[in-house]
Structures are given as structure tokens and as C-alpha cells.
ZAZALO-153396 format. One record per residue (C-alpha): x, y, z; residue in three letters. Coordinates in steps of 0.05 Angstrom, whole numbers, plus 5000, padded with zeros to 4 digits. Layout:
% residues N
(node (X, Y, Z), ala)
...
***
This chain:
% residues 546
(node (3082, 4811, 3612), met)
(node (3095, 4833, 3552), val)
(node (3039, 4875, 3518), ala)
(node (3073, 4862, 3444), gly)
(node (3102, 4894, 3394), leu)
(node (3069, 4959, 3369), ile)
(node (3055, 4936, 3300), pro)
(node (3008, 4873, 3330), leu)
(node (2982, 4926, 3382), leu)
(node (2964, 4972, 3321), arg)
(node (2911, 4913, 3301), gln)
(node (2875, 4925, 3375), ile)
(node (2806, 4966, 3373), gly)
(node (2807, 5004, 3309), arg)
(node (2749, 5035, 3331), glu)
(node (2768, 5107, 3368), pro)
(node (2779, 5095, 3434), ile)
(node (2752, 5164, 3449), ser)
(node (2739, 5224, 3395), pro)
(node (2800, 5267, 3398), ala)
(node (2816, 5313, 3458), lys)
(node (2859, 5362, 3414), trp)
(node (2848, 5378, 3341), arg)
(node (2930, 5390, 3321), phe)
(node (2951, 5441, 3280), thr)
(node (3024, 5462, 3251), glu)
(node (3042, 5383, 3276), thr)
(node (3073, 5339, 3228), pro)
(node (3031, 5285, 3200), glu)
(node (3093, 5228, 3236), ser)
(node (3076, 5263, 3308), leu)
(node (3003, 5255, 3310), val)
(node (3009, 5184, 3283), glu)
(node (3060, 5175, 3348), ser)
(node (3005, 5213, 3383), trp)
(node (2959, 5167, 3367), ser)
(node (2991, 5102, 3369), glu)
(node (3005, 5132, 3441), ser)
(node (2932, 5138, 3463), gln)
(node (2926, 5065, 3437), arg)
(node (2981, 5033, 3487), leu)
(node (2950, 5076, 3536), glu)
(node (2886, 5037, 3528), ala)
(node (2909, 4966, 3514), ala)
(node (2968, 4963, 3580), thr)
(node (2979, 4984, 3640), lys)
(node (3027, 4998, 3696), ala)
(node (3090, 4955, 3694), gly)
(node (3065, 4925, 3625), asp)
(node (3125, 4921, 3589), val)
(node (3121, 4948, 3513), val)
(node (3167, 4918, 3452), val)
(node (3170, 4977, 3398), ala)
(node (3214, 4992, 3342), thr)
(node (3251, 5047, 3329), asp)
(node (3225, 5064, 3260), arg)
(node (3195, 5131, 3245), gly)
(node (3195, 5145, 3331), gly)
(node (3131, 5115, 3321), leu)
(node (3131, 5086, 3393), ala)
(node (3167, 5164, 3411), gly)
(node (3103, 5207, 3456), val)
(node (3089, 5135, 3494), phe)
(node (3159, 5132, 3514), ala)
(node (3170, 5212, 3535), val)
(node (3096, 5197, 3564), ala)
(node (3118, 5136, 3603), gln)
(node (3181, 5173, 3630), ala)
(node (3147, 5231, 3659), ala)
(node (3111, 5191, 3708), arg)
(node (3134, 5155, 3772), ala)
(node (3163, 5094, 3768), phe)
(node (3114, 5049, 3798), ser)
(node (3066, 5088, 3744), glu)
(node (3108, 5072, 3676), arg)
(node (3096, 5019, 3620), arg)
(node (3161, 4990, 3606), arg)
(node (3173, 5013, 3535), val)
(node (3228, 4960, 3499), val)
(node (3256, 4984, 3438), val)
(node (3293, 4940, 3380), val)
(node (3341, 4992, 3348), ala)
(node (3365, 4986, 3281), gly)
(node (3307, 5016, 3227), glu)
(node (3308, 5091, 3244), ser)
(node (3311, 5138, 3194), his)
(node (3365, 5170, 3240), leu)
(node (3409, 5103, 3246), leu)
(node (3406, 5104, 3171), glu)
(node (3441, 5179, 3175), his)
(node (3482, 5169, 3219), leu)
(node (3520, 5110, 3187), trp)
(node (3512, 5157, 3118), val)
(node (3524, 5220, 3137), ala)
(node (3567, 5216, 3198), gly)
(node (3523, 5268, 3239), thr)
(node (3473, 5283, 3271), leu)
(node (3456, 5343, 3232), asp)
(node (3428, 5346, 3161), gly)
(node (3376, 5303, 3167), val)
(node (3337, 5305, 3099), glu)
(node (3271, 5353, 3111), pro)
(node (3213, 5293, 3099), ala)
(node (3251, 5257, 3151), trp)
(node (3264, 5319, 3209), glu)
(node (3199, 5302, 3240), ala)
(node (3210, 5232, 3251), ala)
(node (3276, 5229, 3273), val)
(node (3260, 5285, 3328), asp)
(node (3215, 5218, 3355), trp)
(node (3268, 5169, 3343), glu)
(node (3312, 5210, 3387), ile)
(node (3261, 5221, 3434), ala)
(node (3248, 5153, 3444), leu)
(node (3327, 5127, 3451), tyr)
(node (3330, 5173, 3513), arg)
(node (3269, 5156, 3540), his)
(node (3259, 5077, 3534), ala)
(node (3265, 5036, 3591), ala)
(node (3316, 5004, 3548), ala)
(node (3345, 4991, 3474), leu)
(node (3363, 4919, 3447), val)
(node (3391, 4908, 3379), thr)
(node (3413, 4857, 3338), pro)
(node (3470, 4896, 3307), ala)
(node (3529, 4911, 3347), pro)
(node (3537, 4974, 3299), leu)
(node (3474, 5013, 3319), ala)
(node (3492, 5004, 3387), ala)
(node (3559, 5038, 3366), ser)
(node (3530, 5097, 3340), leu)
(node (3491, 5114, 3388), leu)
(node (3536, 5109, 3434), ala)
(node (3576, 5157, 3385), arg)
(node (3527, 5210, 3390), phe)
(node (3513, 5208, 3460), gly)
(node (3444, 5180, 3448), leu)
(node (3439, 5118, 3492), arg)
(node (3505, 5082, 3521), ser)
(node (3474, 5021, 3555), asp)
(node (3440, 4994, 3493), val)
(node (3439, 4910, 3499), ile)
(node (3462, 4866, 3443), val)
(node (3418, 4807, 3437), ile)
(node (3443, 4751, 3410), asp)
(node (3406, 4716, 3343), val)
(node (3469, 4676, 3328), ala)
(node (3446, 4613, 3282), gln)
(node (3476, 4551, 3276), pro)
(node (3542, 4543, 3234), ala)
(node (3541, 4509, 3168), val)
(node (3579, 4464, 3145), ala)
(node (3599, 4474, 3067), gly)
(node (3650, 4492, 3019), pro)
(node (3685, 4548, 3006), ala)
(node (3688, 4603, 2962), ala)
(node (3711, 4595, 2885), gly)
(node (3677, 4542, 2845), asp)
(node (3675, 4592, 2781), gly)
(node (3613, 4619, 2802), gly)
(node (3601, 4690, 2796), pro)
(node (3586, 4739, 2850), ile)
(node (3523, 4751, 2877), trp)
(node (3505, 4826, 2904), leu)
(node (3434, 4815, 2928), pro)
(node (3410, 4886, 2960), glu)
(node (3390, 4947, 2922), pro)
(node (3437, 5000, 2901), gln)
(node (3447, 5050, 2959), ser)
(node (3494, 5075, 3004), arg)
(node (3469, 5042, 3059), arg)
(node (3485, 4980, 3027), ala)
(node (3549, 5009, 3014), gln)
(node (3541, 4994, 2932), thr)
(node (3612, 5046, 2918), gly)
(node (3658, 5009, 2969), thr)
(node (3639, 4944, 2943), ile)
(node (3648, 4961, 2868), leu)
(node (3714, 4989, 2887), arg)
(node (3731, 4930, 2922), ala)
(node (3716, 4882, 2869), leu)
(node (3752, 4918, 2814), ala)
(node (3817, 4890, 2823), asp)
(node (3788, 4819, 2813), leu)
(node (3816, 4776, 2758), pro)
(node (3767, 4796, 2691), ala)
(node (3733, 4727, 2684), asp)
(node (3695, 4743, 2750), val)
(node (3620, 4757, 2736), val)
(node (3584, 4800, 2790), ile)
(node (3515, 4792, 2788), his)
(node (3479, 4864, 2827), met)
(node (3419, 4868, 2839), asn)
(node (3383, 4917, 2792), pro)
(node (3339, 4956, 2835), asp)
(node (3370, 5034, 2865), ala)
(node (3348, 5076, 2911), glu)
(node (3350, 5151, 2905), ser)
(node (3418, 5171, 2923), asp)
(node (3401, 5226, 2968), arg)
(node (3470, 5257, 2969), val)
(node (3471, 5257, 2892), trp)
(node (3427, 5271, 2846), val)
(node (3393, 5220, 2816), gly)
(node (3399, 5141, 2845), thr)
(node (3461, 5115, 2870), thr)
(node (3465, 5074, 2816), arg)
(node (3478, 5142, 2773), asp)
(node (3534, 5156, 2830), ala)
(node (3564, 5091, 2830), val)
(node (3561, 5097, 2742), ala)
(node (3641, 5104, 2731), ala)
(node (3657, 5041, 2774), met)
(node (3598, 5003, 2749), ala)
(node (3635, 5020, 2673), ser)
(node (3699, 5014, 2698), met)
(node (3686, 4933, 2710), leu)
(node (3641, 4935, 2643), gly)
(node (3612, 4874, 2624), ser)
(node (3627, 4835, 2687), arg)
(node (3571, 4877, 2721), val)
(node (3501, 4839, 2705), glu)
(node (3446, 4870, 2734), ala)
(node (3401, 4811, 2757), arg)
(node (3340, 4804, 2809), ser)
(node (3347, 4738, 2827), arg)
(node (3398, 4696, 2853), ala)
(node (3451, 4655, 2812), pro)
(node (3436, 4580, 2814), arg)
(node (3509, 4567, 2858), arg)
(node (3549, 4637, 2863), pro)
(node (3623, 4634, 2891), ser)
(node (3596, 4679, 2943), phe)
(node (3547, 4735, 2968), val)
(node (3564, 4801, 2996), val)
(node (3526, 4838, 3037), leu)
(node (3532, 4911, 3050), gly)
(node (3472, 4943, 3099), asp)
(node (3487, 4936, 3169), pro)
(node (3422, 4949, 3195), phe)
(node (3385, 4894, 3145), ala)
(node (3356, 4823, 3165), val)
(node (3393, 4788, 3109), pro)
(node (3331, 4766, 3054), gly)
(node (3303, 4683, 3044), arg)
(node (3348, 4679, 2974), gln)
(node (3409, 4698, 3026), val)
(node (3391, 4641, 3087), ala)
(node (3378, 4584, 3023), his)
(node (3439, 4599, 2996), leu)
(node (3478, 4597, 3053), arg)
(node (3450, 4537, 3084), asp)
(node (3468, 4496, 3018), arg)
(node (3542, 4524, 3038), gly)
(node (3546, 4584, 2987), val)
(node (3596, 4635, 3034), pro)
(node (3564, 4701, 3056), val)
(node (3614, 4759, 3076), ile)
(node (3581, 4807, 3118), val)
(node (3590, 4879, 3145), pro)
(node (3627, 4877, 3207), lys)
(node (3573, 4895, 3276), asp)
(node (3517, 4882, 3228), ser)
(node (3449, 4843, 3241), val)
(node (3474, 4798, 3192), ala)
(node (3549, 4785, 3232), ser)
(node (3507, 4776, 3297), ala)
(node (3462, 4725, 3260), leu)
(node (3525, 4685, 3232), trp)
(node (3573, 4696, 3271), pro)
(node (3615, 4643, 3233), asp)
(node (3609, 4685, 3161), ser)
(node (3668, 4727, 3150), ala)
(node (3665, 4805, 3173), thr)
(node (3689, 4875, 3124), trp)
(node (3698, 4940, 3135), ser)
(node (3723, 4985, 3082), gly)
(node (3748, 4973, 3018), glu)
(node (3816, 4934, 3036), asp)
(node (3782, 4890, 3094), gly)
(node (3728, 4857, 3041), leu)
(node (3792, 4855, 2996), gln)
(node (3836, 4822, 3034), ser)
(node (3767, 4770, 3061), ile)
(node (3756, 4754, 2983), ile)
(node (3837, 4746, 2971), ser)
(node (3854, 4709, 3029), gly)
(node (3780, 4692, 3060), trp)
(node (3807, 4730, 3129), val)
(node (3756, 4709, 3187), ala)
(node (3765, 4754, 3245), pro)
(node (3729, 4722, 3304), gly)
(node (3676, 4781, 3327), ala)
(node (3671, 4800, 3403), thr)
(node (3617, 4828, 3436), val)
(node (3610, 4870, 3496), glu)
(node (3581, 4851, 3553), val)
(node (3523, 4901, 3571), arg)
(node (3469, 4889, 3630), pro)
(node (3422, 4848, 3630), thr)
(node (3345, 4862, 3607), leu)
(node (3316, 4841, 3662), thr)
(node (3351, 4890, 3711), ala)
(node (3339, 4944, 3664), met)
(node (3264, 4934, 3666), leu)
(node (3266, 4925, 3749), ser)
(node (3297, 4990, 3762), ser)
(node (3290, 5061, 3746), pro)
(node (3360, 5068, 3734), gly)
(node (3370, 5135, 3776), val)
(node (3329, 5138, 3845), glu)
(node (3270, 5194, 3839), ala)
(node (3273, 5261, 3880), asp)
(node (3216, 5259, 3924), pro)
(node (3248, 5327, 3945), thr)
(node (3244, 5367, 3892), arg)
(node (3194, 5412, 3871), ala)
(node (3166, 5414, 3932), arg)
(node (3146, 5487, 3938), ser)
(node (3148, 5518, 3867), val)
(node (3145, 5585, 3849), ser)
(node (3102, 5616, 3796), val)
(node (3110, 5688, 3768), gly)
(node (3068, 5731, 3721), val)
(node (3098, 5802, 3696), pro)
(node (3042, 5846, 3679), val)
(node (3043, 5922, 3639), phe)
(node (2988, 5951, 3636), arg)
(node (2942, 5904, 3598), asp)
(node (2908, 5867, 3660), val)
(node (2841, 5853, 3609), arg)
(node (2858, 5758, 3612), phe)
(node (2901, 5773, 3693), leu)
(node (2838, 5743, 3725), asp)
(node (2839, 5674, 3683), asp)
(node (2923, 5674, 3686), cys)
(node (2916, 5671, 3768), val)
(node (2859, 5642, 3772), glu)
(node (2890, 5579, 3727), ser)
(node (2952, 5584, 3786), ile)
(node (2918, 5592, 3845), val)
(node (2865, 5534, 3819), gly)
(node (2929, 5480, 3809), gln)
(node (2920, 5411, 3841), thr)
(node (2984, 5410, 3869), glu)
(node (2977, 5483, 3893), pro)
(node (3041, 5533, 3883), ala)
(node (3078, 5543, 3939), gly)
(node (3077, 5630, 3923), glu)
(node (3046, 5663, 3870), ile)
(node (3100, 5735, 3847), ile)
(node (3053, 5792, 3803), leu)
(node (3103, 5846, 3782), ile)
(node (3088, 5909, 3757), asp)
(node (3140, 5929, 3704), asp)
(node (3129, 6014, 3708), gly)
(node (3048, 6007, 3679), ser)
(node (3027, 6078, 3719), his)
(node (2961, 6051, 3716), ser)
(node (2902, 6056, 3768), asp)
(node (2873, 5998, 3738), leu)
(node (2930, 5951, 3742), val)
(node (2943, 5982, 3820), asp)
(node (2877, 5952, 3828), ala)
(node (2876, 5884, 3799), ala)
(node (2936, 5876, 3839), leu)
(node (2919, 5892, 3897), ser)
(node (2856, 5860, 3895), asp)
(node (2892, 5784, 3876), trp)
(node (2939, 5807, 3944), glu)
(node (2883, 5800, 3986), ala)
(node (2837, 5748, 3956), arg)
(node (2902, 5701, 3967), val)
(node (2954, 5739, 4015), pro)
(node (2978, 5687, 4050), gln)
(node (3004, 5664, 3965), arg)
(node (3014, 5731, 3934), ile)
(node (3053, 5776, 3931), arg)
(node (3061, 5837, 3885), val)
(node (3124, 5871, 3870), leu)
(node (3135, 5937, 3829), arg)
(node (3183, 5958, 3787), gln)
(node (3205, 6018, 3735), pro)
(node (3189, 6000, 3669), asn)
(node (3249, 5965, 3637), arg)
(node (3209, 5902, 3599), gly)
(node (3192, 5839, 3612), val)
(node (3265, 5798, 3616), cys)
(node (3280, 5850, 3681), val)
(node (3210, 5835, 3710), ala)
(node (3224, 5763, 3701), arg)
(node (3294, 5769, 3725), asn)
(node (3267, 5818, 3790), thr)
(node (3218, 5753, 3802), met)
(node (3268, 5698, 3797), leu)
(node (3319, 5747, 3853), glu)
(node (3258, 5740, 3899), ala)
(node (3226, 5673, 3890), met)
(node (3229, 5624, 3949), leu)
(node (3216, 5563, 3919), gly)
(node (3249, 5514, 3901), asp)
(node (3225, 5504, 3823), ala)
(node (3196, 5559, 3791), phe)
(node (3156, 5574, 3726), val)
(node (3139, 5644, 3692), leu)
(node (3067, 5654, 3658), val)
(node (3054, 5715, 3610), asp)
(node (2986, 5751, 3642), ala)
(node (2949, 5732, 3579), asp)
(node (2962, 5654, 3584), asp)
(node (2936, 5607, 3633), ala)
(node (2956, 5536, 3667), leu)
(node (2918, 5474, 3660), ala)
(node (2905, 5446, 3730), pro)
(node (2950, 5398, 3725), thr)
(node (3007, 5428, 3698), phe)
(node (3043, 5433, 3771), ile)
(node (3025, 5364, 3795), glu)
(node (3047, 5335, 3728), gln)
(node (3110, 5372, 3710), thr)
(node (3134, 5370, 3788), ala)
(node (3123, 5295, 3789), gly)
(node (3159, 5294, 3714), ala)
(node (3210, 5329, 3758), leu)
(node (3217, 5291, 3814), arg)
(node (3224, 5229, 3773), ala)
(node (3277, 5254, 3736), asn)
(node (3338, 5279, 3780), pro)
(node (3382, 5284, 3716), gly)
(node (3337, 5342, 3676), leu)
(node (3329, 5411, 3694), asp)
(node (3266, 5434, 3670), ala)
(node (3197, 5406, 3642), ile)
(node (3167, 5428, 3582), ala)
(node (3098, 5412, 3558), thr)
(node (3053, 5424, 3502), trp)
(node (3015, 5481, 3477), thr)
(node (2942, 5486, 3471), glu)
(node (2925, 5548, 3425), phe)
(node (2861, 5598, 3433), phe)
(node (2828, 5664, 3427), gly)
(node (2846, 5683, 3339), asp)
(node (2881, 5617, 3334), tyr)
(node (2859, 5556, 3362), ala)
(node (2895, 5490, 3366), gly)
(node (2948, 5441, 3400), val)
(node (3018, 5441, 3371), glu)
(node (3059, 5385, 3394), gly)
(node (3137, 5399, 3392), lys)
(node (3195, 5348, 3402), pro)
(node (3235, 5359, 3472), pro)
(node (3282, 5419, 3467), phe)
(node (3357, 5398, 3456), asp)
(node (3417, 5436, 3423), ala)
(node (3388, 5396, 3355), arg)
(node (3319, 5412, 3352), val)
(node (3341, 5482, 3387), gly)
(node (3386, 5497, 3329), arg)
(node (3327, 5486, 3276), arg)
(node (3260, 5521, 3323), glu)
(node (3233, 5538, 3394), asn)
(node (3191, 5470, 3408), pro)
(node (3168, 5510, 3469), ile)
(node (3112, 5569, 3470), val)
(node (3113, 5627, 3514), ser)
(node (3148, 5614, 3585), thr)
(node (3096, 5552, 3616), gly)
(node (3157, 5511, 3635), val)
(node (3176, 5482, 3705), leu)
(node (3249, 5497, 3709), val)
(node (3294, 5478, 3773), asp)
(node (3305, 5534, 3819), met)
(node (3389, 5513, 3804), ser)
(node (3384, 5541, 3737), ile)
(node (3373, 5612, 3779), arg)
(node (3429, 5598, 3823), asp)
(node (3476, 5575, 3765), arg)
(node (3460, 5656, 3739), gly)
(node (3426, 5643, 3679), ile)
(node (3375, 5695, 3661), arg)
(node (3331, 5730, 3608), phe)
(node (3375, 5774, 3563), ser)
(node (3347, 5843, 3569), pro)
(node (3356, 5872, 3504), asp)
(node (3312, 5815, 3478), leu)
(node (3248, 5837, 3511), ala)
(node (3232, 5882, 3457), phe)
(node (3248, 5829, 3393), ile)
(node (3196, 5777, 3430), tyr)
(node (3255, 5711, 3427), cys)
(node (3277, 5717, 3496), glu)
(node (3255, 5651, 3514), asp)
(node (3284, 5615, 3468), trp)
(node (3348, 5643, 3484), asp)
(node (3336, 5636, 3558), phe)
(node (3323, 5556, 3537), trp)
(node (3378, 5562, 3496), ala)
(node (3433, 5584, 3561), gln)
(node (3401, 5521, 3594), ile)
(node (3420, 5476, 3541), val)
(node (3493, 5515, 3530), ala)
(node (3497, 5502, 3606), ala)
(node (3494, 5427, 3603), gly)
(node (3419, 5427, 3628), gly)
(node (3374, 5382, 3598), lys)
(node (3295, 5387, 3585), phe)
(node (3248, 5334, 3598), gly)
(node (3178, 5327, 3566), leu)
(node (3105, 5325, 3588), val)
(node (3065, 5305, 3518), pro)
(node (3003, 5329, 3548), asp)
(node (2977, 5406, 3530), pro)
(node (2984, 5436, 3594), leu)
(node (3000, 5507, 3572), val)
(node (2938, 5549, 3552), arg)
(node (2967, 5609, 3504), his)
(node (2916, 5663, 3487), arg)
(node (2931, 5691, 3406), val)
(node (2899, 5768, 3404), his)
(node (2924, 5826, 3352), arg)
(node (2965, 5857, 3418), asp)
(node (3002, 5795, 3436), ser)
(node (3084, 5794, 3431), gly)
(node (3071, 5743, 3365), ala)
(node (3023, 5783, 3330), ser)
(node (3065, 5842, 3331), arg)
(node (3136, 5811, 3312), arg)
(node (3166, 5816, 3252), thr)
(node (3202, 5775, 3214), glu)
(node (3270, 5820, 3220), leu)
(node (3256, 5803, 3292), ala)
(node (3250, 5732, 3291), his)
(node (3316, 5716, 3249), arg)
(node (3350, 5759, 3291), ile)
(node (3323, 5731, 3368), gly)
(node (3339, 5658, 3328), lys)
(node (3411, 5679, 3308), ala)
(node (3428, 5701, 3395), arg)
(node (3387, 5642, 3417), ala)
(node (3419, 5587, 3360), thr)
(node (3491, 5617, 3369), thr)
(node (3494, 5581, 3438), arg)
(node (3470, 5523, 3414), leu)
(node (3520, 5514, 3351), trp)
(node (3574, 5512, 3418), arg)
(node (3545, 5462, 3442), val)
***
């Protein structure tokens, strides 16, 4: 059952489903909007429903990530129609995942998350499928057949002007088209849409960027908003746009329309001539070469929606080891350990380690917890070597098949292990599951962040503290906390970067299942800007090599 397009679902139940549980802070507006959309979709659908969504702005990103973290039988199936995203436009224009405009950054984060976590991706534009595969985002995009019947009509060349109907932009390849038309006879007139988008690469609009080319064509170029009555032919350059009504009307009257190769227009009108590059467009205009299109056969949509793709592994994270490092301060230890002991899915073991506190108060607190839960809590002690060595010591001693490390002043939501372990079992290709974070104490709010990957990790650390469920294979591969970073306070960022650099992948449960206490003695409160720069440099150096 198809729940419907997101724009339609946005009209359902405009009154709030329930009062907002969380107050987002330091969170981009696009993510808050995506989260709100996720809440509406959850209320409007049920497990097994199919939700069809656009990729624009990653609006369905949080919803898709949330579904992927569940068992297959509990998921809504998210089908994404690719072709409108900021990311595709950036890849088309820039040819890289990096260098995204700051205004687009957060939206692109969730467009990427949407591509990676959707049950299926479909597109009418083969170019979109090619770009997503080329940059390692998705290799199983289904190119859907939207072809319309061929139109019989006269060939080009009846003396009318050439029409370029799209706003001038890099995405529409305006400069490439003008260069291809430059060698036409001097009496050929070109009618060009006067609208121009901000060029984003050069100062000003694309019209300014191609001013020299337009000047060379001189009076042959006329700015016209409306279609000529009878153009010789129409040239389109935007690979992702659906052709407008005026263009479709002219095509129905027999006016030839030249379209970009592997574009939405080429899928709609497979009988049209397709071009790529100045030379290709020139050859079509000169000899009306119309190469036949080929479409790769891909898995059917029904098959993709009826299977999770990769079978879940119910044996993973069956015994979760939880480690808590302690150094001198035990004011919040009871809150921390109680949150671990009270998990809805119990931890297999809890290790408390004293990092050389030399404190009777610490000894008493640790001994008390060991006596209260003797079957699950173990206490380790070591000379003071810093939090990184303490964490590594716990990792070596752990007996479980997955682990999470919790600072002694933080706490876990009751369902942390249940939800993160479920996500790890449902996604055998993932090595770690992060969550969002609720801050409390001197600073309160929920910070929503995208999943950790090399691209995001080069910019920021989206994971607060160390509250991440990690498969024990990461430990067994030799990944450890860097001891010298213990006093720079970016050691967690570096640890996550090591996982990604080794080929590991992170999942995300978009709920605030880690509670991070903010107080004047916490590490983040004491960290200087220099320490942050050093720690970031260390962590991101690994990621730039990925």
C-alpha cells in the first residue's frame, strides 16, 4: 500500500500530533523540518506501508534513517524519487562530494542519508543513477520508464530561431550550449530565457559568467521569456528538470527538441536527439545525429521492497559490554550506573574502572556498586594514565560481542541498548550505531546530527561523548583510543575516524538516547579552541585519506 507522496502527506493532520518531546538546539532548520516530517509520517502510516518521497532537501531523511534502524517487519518502506536534490546538482556542476555551499550543507547531509537508507531509489534520469553510483552513494537505482509516444513532424531547419527556454545556469549548461552554437551561420537567431540564477562559482549570475560568449554572438542572441511562434528547434541543458509545458507543446507540433544525454527529458522523449558536450551538440545540429538510448536493466521495485536486501543477523549484540571510566569525581556515578542497570534490554556486563584516583570516596562508590550487582558489575583499577588508556583497558577486558562506553557524568535512556542493538542486528553491514544526544545541566536541549561518515567527519564530530554501540569486531581489528589525545578532548572523534578509515560504517537511531551532562568540570567546558583545532586536525587527517 502506497502511503503517498510527502507533499500530499504534509496536508494530513495539520494540528500537532503531540506536543514536541524535545527542544532542538544548535540544529539546522532543515533537520528540524525533516524530523517534524518524520513524526507526521509515523502517525499517518503503519509498518509495511510504502511511502514515496522526493529527494529535495532530504525532507524524508530522518524518517528513512529511523526505518532502517528497525527490524524489517517493523519498517515502512521508503521509495525515493531522485532528481531534485541539491546534492545531484552539486555533483553535476562540481564533480565532487566536497565543497557544498554552506547554505546547502545540512540539507545535503540528509539527502545523502536518504539515498543510503531508503528501501529503494527510482529516477527518470539515468544521469542521476550514474552520479549516485559514481560517488558510491547507491548502485541499485532503478531507472523508471516514463517514455511518451514519438511525435511525427517536420525536421529542423525551417528558418525560425533557436530557442533556449531554461533560465541561464551552470546546471542548465548555458555556457556549453552557447559555445556549441557559436559556429552557426550569422543569420541564425537565438532566443534565450533572460532569467539567470546566481552562478555560485563566478561573482554574479550565470549571465555574467557567460557574458563574453554572449557578446561574441552579439545581436544574434535575443532575450525572450516566451517561446517563439515556430522555432527551428529547442535545446535543453538541465539533466534533472522536467520540460515545461511550452516545450512539450512545441514538440507536439513537430518542433525538434534536443535534450541532454541521460536526462529526465531523454527518458520522457527517447526519440529526441541527445547531446553531451559542445562537440556532441554541434554534430547533432549539423547532421541531426540522434543516437539510440540504452537503459540498464535493474532490479524491479517490487523485489527491492519485498526483501531487506541483506538478511538480519539475530546473533549480533546479544551480550553488550558497558564500560564507565572513573577519575576522582563520583558525584554523578549513581545516575550513570542506574541508567545502565535499568536498561530494557539488559547489558551483559558493566565494567567500572578507577583511573588511579587514590580516593576513599571513589573506592567506596565502586565497591558499593560491585556489591549491589555482583553478577554483572566488575571493578578494575589502574595507575592514572588518562581516560583513553582507561577505555582501552576496559576494551581488552570485555567479554561481550558489542560495547558502549559511557562517561561517569552521562546517562543512557532506558531503551538505548534495545534500540541500538536492534539496529545493529537489522543491518549486518554496519559496525556501529550512534544516536542523538540530549544535553542537560548547565545547557539543555537536543542536538540532531547526521550519521557519521568521512564527509561529515571531516567537517564536524556529530557524535557527542562516546555513547555509541560498537560491534566488538572493531576492538578485534586493533582500533583503540589514542592516549595522547586524552588531554585534548577530541579522542572520541579520532576513534570514530579510525573506524571509518578502516572501512567501518555507522548507523544512526535518530532519537536522543544518550544524556550528556554539561557542568563546569566537564571536559568540553575546559577545552580551549587550540585543543579543538589540534584534535580536529588529528581526527580529520585520517578521513581525508578515505
